[in-house]
Every structure is written in structure tokens, then in C-alpha cells.
C-alpha positions, -999 to 999 in steps of 0.1 A, spaced: -531 894 770 -563 872 778 -569 838 789 -596 815 796 -598 804 834 -601 767 843 -620 767 867 -651 790 855 -646 795 819 -644 830 821 -620 853 803 -594 867 828 -566 892 818 -531 883 825 -505 904 842 -474 910 820 -452 887 838 -478 856 832 -482 862 794 -454 834 784 -477 807 799 -495 785 778 -513 748 778 -513 721 756 -550 715 740 -562 684 716 -576 692 683 -582 678 649 -561 685 621 -573 685 584 -551 660 567 -563 644 535 -546 612 541 -565 610 575 -599 618 563 -594 593 533 -587 567 558 -619 577 582 -642 576 548 -627 544 535 -631 527 569 -666 536 567 -672 525 532 -657 492 545 -680 488 571 -707 479 543 -687 452 528 -697 422 553 -668 396 556 -637 416 557 -647 450 558 -664 449 592 -631 439 607 -610 460 586 -632 490 588 -629 500 625 -593 499 622 -588 524 593 -612 547 611 -590 542 643 -560 550 621 -574 579 603 -586 598 634 -552 594 652 -532 606 622 -561 637 623 -554 644 660 -527 668 674 -519 684 702 -516 723 698 -504 754 718 -531 774 733 -510 806 728 -504 805 690 -523 771 678 -490 758 664 -489 719 664 -464 706 691 -454 673 710 -468 660 742 -433 662 761 -424 695 750 -414 720 776 -418 752 756 -438 756 725 -414 753 693 -434 786 675 -439 813 703 -413 800 728 -440 802 757 -437 778 788 -464 751 788 -481 751 824 -485 718 841 -520 704 833 
């Protein structure tokens, strides 16, 4: 199995006993409700009195809804406090 070196960003070959390690990474998830909130918030920015106040809040909520933490081994969505990936059962290394 190959992995990305955190220091030099190069590809390294992992030995057999380290293949069960993974890390958590932030990624965007394509979700229709999050995308609708972001686009709606952006369009509200043009409606001056109320839209300039409500628009950034909708953009922020849509962005947070479309963000997820994924496993670097299998690319499955996971929780920030998980010790193992629920899909591939790989241990998360300490970040």
C-alpha cells in the first residue's frame, strides 16, 4: 500500500504492519440541500436590507452542511472523534 508523506508530500510504500493506519481529512460532500443554501444565500446578498444580513448566514450553514471528515484509506465519511474507520476498520493515526 502507498501513502503520502506528510513532510515531503511524496509517495512512500508502507510495510505490511502499517497498512491499517489512516488519517482524517476534510473534504466537500456534494449535497443538494447544502448547495441550495449556498446559492440562495449568495442570491440574497443582492436584496439590500434583509438579504445582506441573512445571506452570509445561509452561505455559512450551507458550507458547514457540505463539509465532512473522510478516511484517507477508503474515502468514507467518518466522525471527528472516531478511533477507527467504520467502513475499512483502519486505525486513525494521531494528527
